[in-house]
C-alpha positions as CSV (number, residue, x, y, z in Angstrom):
1,M,-38.3,87.1,9.4
2,P,-35.1,88.9,7.6
3,I,-34.6,92.6,9.1
4,D,-34.4,95.3,6.5
5,L,-30.8,97.3,7.4
6,K,-31.3,99.6,4.4
7,P,-31.4,103.5,5.1
8,A,-34.8,105.1,4.4
9,I,-35.0,107.5,1.7
10,R,-36.0,110.6,2.6
11,P,-37.4,113.2,0.1
12,A,-34.4,116.2,-0.6
13,A,-35.6,119.1,1.3
14,P,-36.6,121.8,-1.2
15,A,-33.7,124.2,-1.7
16,V,-33.9,127.9,-1.1
17,D,-33.4,130.1,-4.1
18,A,-30.1,132.5,-3.6
19,D,-32.0,135.4,-5.5
20,F,-34.9,135.2,-2.7
21,L,-32.2,135.0,0.2
22,R,-30.4,138.0,-1.1
23,M,-33.7,140.0,-1.4
24,I,-34.5,139.3,2.5
25,E,-31.0,140.5,3.5
26,G,-31.9,143.9,1.7
27,Y,-31.0,143.3,-2.1
28,S,-33.4,144.7,-4.8
29,L,-33.1,144.2,-8.1
30,T,-31.2,147.3,-9.5
31,T,-30.8,148.6,-13.4
32,A,-28.3,150.9,-14.4
33,E,-28.2,152.6,-18.0
34,I,-24.5,152.9,-18.6
35,L,-23.1,155.3,-21.3
36,Y,-19.9,155.2,-22.5
37,R,-17.7,156.8,-25.0
38,M,-16.5,154.8,-28.0
39,P,-13.0,154.4,-28.1
40,D,-12.5,154.8,-31.6
41,H,-15.1,157.4,-32.0
42,P,-14.9,159.6,-28.4
43,L,-17.5,162.1,-29.8
44,L,-20.0,158.9,-29.9
45,L,-22.2,157.5,-27.2
46,Q,-22.7,154.1,-26.5
47,S,-25.7,152.6,-24.6
48,Y,-25.1,149.4,-21.9
49,I,-27.6,148.3,-19.7
50,W,-26.6,146.1,-16.3
51,Q,-29.3,144.3,-14.4
52,D,-28.0,142.7,-10.9
53,Y,-29.0,142.5,-7.4
54,D,-28.1,145.4,-5.3
55,Q,-28.3,146.8,-1.5
56,A,-29.5,150.6,-2.1
57,P,-28.2,153.3,-1.6
58,H,-24.6,152.7,-1.8
59,F,-25.2,149.9,-4.5
60,P,-21.3,147.8,-3.6
61,V,-22.2,145.3,-6.7
62,L,-22.9,148.2,-9.4
63,Q,-20.0,150.2,-7.8
64,R,-17.8,146.9,-8.2
65,F,-18.7,146.6,-11.9
66,L,-17.7,150.3,-12.4
67,S,-14.5,150.0,-11.4
68,F,-14.2,147.0,-13.1
69,W,-15.0,149.1,-16.1
70,Q,-12.8,151.7,-15.3
71,R,-9.3,149.3,-14.8
72,S,-10.4,146.9,-17.7
73,L,-12.1,148.6,-20.5
74,E,-11.5,151.1,-23.3
75,G,-14.5,153.2,-23.2
76,R,-14.2,156.1,-21.0
77,L,-17.9,156.6,-18.6
78,H,-20.1,159.4,-19.3
79,T,-23.4,158.5,-17.3
80,V,-24.7,156.4,-15.2
81,R,-28.3,156.2,-14.2
82,V,-29.4,154.0,-11.7
83,T,-33.2,152.7,-10.8
84,S,-33.9,150.2,-7.9
85,S,-37.2,148.5,-7.1
86,R,-37.8,146.7,-4.1
87,L,-39.5,143.4,-5.4
88,M,-39.7,142.4,-1.6
89,R,-40.0,144.5,1.6
90,P,-40.0,143.0,4.9
91,C,-43.2,143.8,5.8
92,E,-44.5,141.5,3.1
93,V,-43.2,138.5,4.8
94,A,-45.5,137.2,7.8
95,V,-45.9,133.6,9.4
96,A,-49.1,132.6,8.5
97,Q,-51.4,131.3,11.3
98,P,-53.7,128.3,10.6
99,V,-57.5,130.0,11.0
100,G,-58.7,126.5,11.1
101,L,-58.9,122.6,9.6
102,L,-61.2,121.6,7.1
103,H,-61.5,117.5,6.1
């Protein structure tokens, strides 16, 4: 009887969502409303909505974006309003213990 030397095919482990990992690390969904002056009409304000995962209260991701804005874009910033919502808190994650078996 011949011996089968082919490796067994294992199902791939499910990938963990990158956004989920960021939430575990303390990131939460952050939204910023950015009011800026239009370059050609400085008396008019334009609104831009920015949203990403960031860490409160220092918001390093938003700070990098605003630094990029001031370096690279012509519209001068007027107002930035920030809201942050914790989608997952550490207290919401718990290891489940088996209660019993059903068959």
